[in-house]
N, C-alpha and C positions, 0 to 999 in steps of 0.2 A: 383859507380853505373854503371851497364851495360847499354848500349845504348838500349832504347826501340824501336827505329825506324830502327835499323840495321838488317842485315841478321842474325837471331838468330842462325842459324846452325853453323856459324863461332865461336860461343862460346862453342860448345861441346868440352869437355875435359879440359876446363879451371877449375882451382881451384879457389874457391870463399869463401869469408867470409860472413856469414849471419848477417844482421843488420836490426833493425827496426821492428821486429815481435812483435805483441801485444799478440796474443793468444797462442803463443809457445815461450815465452821469454827465455826459457832454451836453445833454439837453437841460440840465438843471440851471436855473436862473435865466433861461431864454424865454422869449415872448411868443405867444401864438394867439390865434383867434378861434374860438369854439364855433364849429360849423354844423355839428349834429350830435345827437345822442343815440347810442347803440343800446337799446333796451336789453337785448339778449346777453350782451357782454357787460352791461352796466358800466359803460365807459363813454367819455366824450370823444368825438372826433375833433382834433385840434390841428389847424393849418399853421405850421410853424413859420414865423416871419422870415427867419434867416434862410430857410431852404425851400419854402413853399410846399414841403411835404406834409401830408396829413397823417397823423398818428392817433391811435386810440389810447387815452389816458384815464386813470381813475380820478374821481372827483377830489379825493384827498391829496392829490398831487398838483392841484391847480389852485391858484390864488388870483382873485380879480385884481387887476392892476390899474387899468385906465379905460376910458371910453373912446 
């Protein structure tokens, strides 16, 4: 899980695995790349590798996987 109290901008360009989603379970265990931090919504923008779609996800649903 990514640190929720850290400087979120340092995570931009990290590759992450999505875990723990309930409403979009099909995204669990998929890989994406963090592209931005939305301060107002407290979520990362993640570009999903499989679809190239960008979605907003909470830090506790993202796990750093590789560089």
